C-alpha positions as CSV (number, residue, x, y, z in Angstrom):
1,M,0.2,0.1,-0.2
2,P,1.5,3.8,-1.4
3,T,1.0,5.4,2.1
4,F,4.3,8.2,3.7
5,R,4.4,9.7,7.2
6,L,4.3,13.6,6.3
7,T,5.3,16.3,8.6
8,L,2.7,19.6,8.6
9,Q,5.3,21.9,7.8
10,R,4.5,25.2,9.1
11,T,2.5,26.4,5.3
12,Y,1.0,23.2,4.6
13,Y,-0.1,23.3,8.4
14,K,-1.2,27.7,7.4
15,M,-1.8,27.2,3.7
16,G,-3.9,23.6,3.3
17,F,-2.2,22.0,1.1
18,F,1.8,19.4,1.1
19,N,3.4,18.0,-0.8
20,A,3.8,14.2,-2.1
21,G,7.5,14.0,-2.8
22,V,9.9,12.3,-5.1
23,T,9.1,9.4,-3.2
24,H,6.4,9.4,-3.1
25,D,4.4,11.1,-6.9
26,G,4.4,8.2,-8.6
27,H,0.9,6.9,-7.0
28,V,-0.8,10.7,-7.6
29,R,-2.5,11.4,-10.2
30,R,-0.2,12.9,-13.8
31,T,-2.1,15.1,-14.3
32,E,-3.2,17.8,-12.8
33,G,-7.2,17.7,-12.1
34,P,-9.5,16.7,-9.7
35,V,-8.7,14.8,-6.2
36,R,-10.6,13.8,-3.8
37,I,-9.2,14.0,0.2
38,R,-11.1,11.8,2.8
39,L,-10.2,13.1,6.4
40,G,-10.2,9.4,7.9
41,Q,-10.8,6.1,6.6
42,N,-14.2,6.9,6.9
43,G,-14.3,10.8,7.0
44,P,-15.5,13.7,5.4
45,E,-14.3,14.3,1.9
46,T,-13.8,16.7,0.4
47,E,-12.4,18.2,-3.5
48,G,-9.1,18.9,-3.8
49,R,-6.6,19.6,-6.9
50,V,-3.3,18.0,-7.7
51,D,-1.2,21.0,-9.1
52,R,1.9,19.8,-11.3
53,H,3.4,23.6,-11.9
54,A,3.7,24.2,-8.6
55,N,7.0,22.8,-7.4
56,Q,9.4,23.7,-10.0
57,N,10.2,20.0,-9.9
58,G,6.9,18.4,-11.4
59,T,6.4,16.6,-8.7
60,A,2.3,16.7,-6.9
61,R,1.6,19.1,-4.7
62,V,-2.3,18.0,-3.1
63,M,-3.9,21.9,-2.9
64,D,-7.8,22.0,-0.9
65,G,-7.0,25.1,0.5
66,A,-10.1,26.2,3.2
67,Q,-11.5,23.3,4.0
68,L,-7.8,21.3,4.8
69,K,-5.8,23.8,6.8
70,R,-9.1,24.4,8.9
71,S,-9.3,20.5,9.3
72,F,-5.2,20.4,9.9
73,Q,-5.8,23.1,13.0
74,A,-8.8,21.7,14.2
75,N,-7.1,18.3,14.2
76,F,-2.9,18.9,15.0
77,A,0.0,21.5,15.7
78,P,2.6,22.3,13.7
79,M,5.1,19.4,12.9
80,D,2.7,17.0,13.7
81,T,2.6,13.8,10.6
82,V,0.1,13.1,8.8
83,S,-0.6,9.5,7.3
84,V,-1.1,9.3,3.5
85,D,-2.4,7.2,2.1
86,L,-2.1,7.2,-1.9
87,S,-3.9,3.6,-2.7
88,S,-6.1,5.5,-5.5
89,Q,-5.5,7.9,-8.0
90,D,-9.0,9.3,-7.0
91,V,-9.4,9.8,-3.2
92,I,-6.1,10.4,-1.6
93,V,-6.6,9.4,2.7
94,L,-5.2,10.9,5.0
95,H,-5.1,9.7,8.9
96,G,-4.1,11.7,12.5
97,R,-4.1,10.9,16.1
98,G,-8.0,10.4,16.2
99,D,-8.5,10.3,13.2
100,W,-9.7,13.7,12.6
101,G,-12.1,13.8,16.1
102,R,-12.8,17.3,15.3
103,P,-14.8,18.3,12.6
104,A,-12.9,21.0,10.7
105,A,-16.6,23.4,12.0
106,A,-15.3,23.0,15.4
107,V,-11.6,24.7,14.9
108,H,-12.2,26.9,19.3
109,V,-11.3,31.0,19.2
110,A,-7.9,29.0,21.4
111,D,-7.1,27.7,18.4
112,Q,-6.5,30.8,16.7
113,P,-3.3,32.6,16.9
114,Q,-4.5,35.2,19.1
115,P,-2.6,39.0,18.4
116,R,0.0,40.2,20.5
117,P,-1.0,43.2,23.4
118,S,0.4,46.6,21.9
119,R,3.3,47.8,24.0
120,K,3.3,51.4,23.2
121,V,2.5,53.8,25.7
122,E,2.1,57.5,25.4
123,S,3.4,59.7,27.2
124,D,2.6,63.6,28.8
125,H,2.0,65.3,26.4
126,G,0.5,62.6,23.8
127,E,3.2,61.4,22.4
128,V,3.7,57.6,21.4
129,R,6.9,55.9,22.1
130,R,7.6,52.1,22.7
131,P,9.4,51.1,26.0
């Protein structure tokens, strides 16, 4: 079975895509176009696509964008690993801890990056300076 362990690099985690890499590229459809991405063995599917122009060497980039990004962020942390099953040319199955325990829509406020507090200080004369 053609599977590999994918480390969720920060870019993958933030943007909702991943690269198959040279070693596993032969198991991904040879042409650009749609591919279904299943989150867990019996989980929900989302419509993604294979892009073969994003990487200079022509290897497959599997893209989904918002849905995959939300799913990564709801269920993992950057640098966690996900098992990618490329057994089918039509469906890529992603497995992870808890098999995608929380649905993508359940991203909590605590999971989102929080704004940093301002360190600006206003003087008695109305000037703004940094401490």
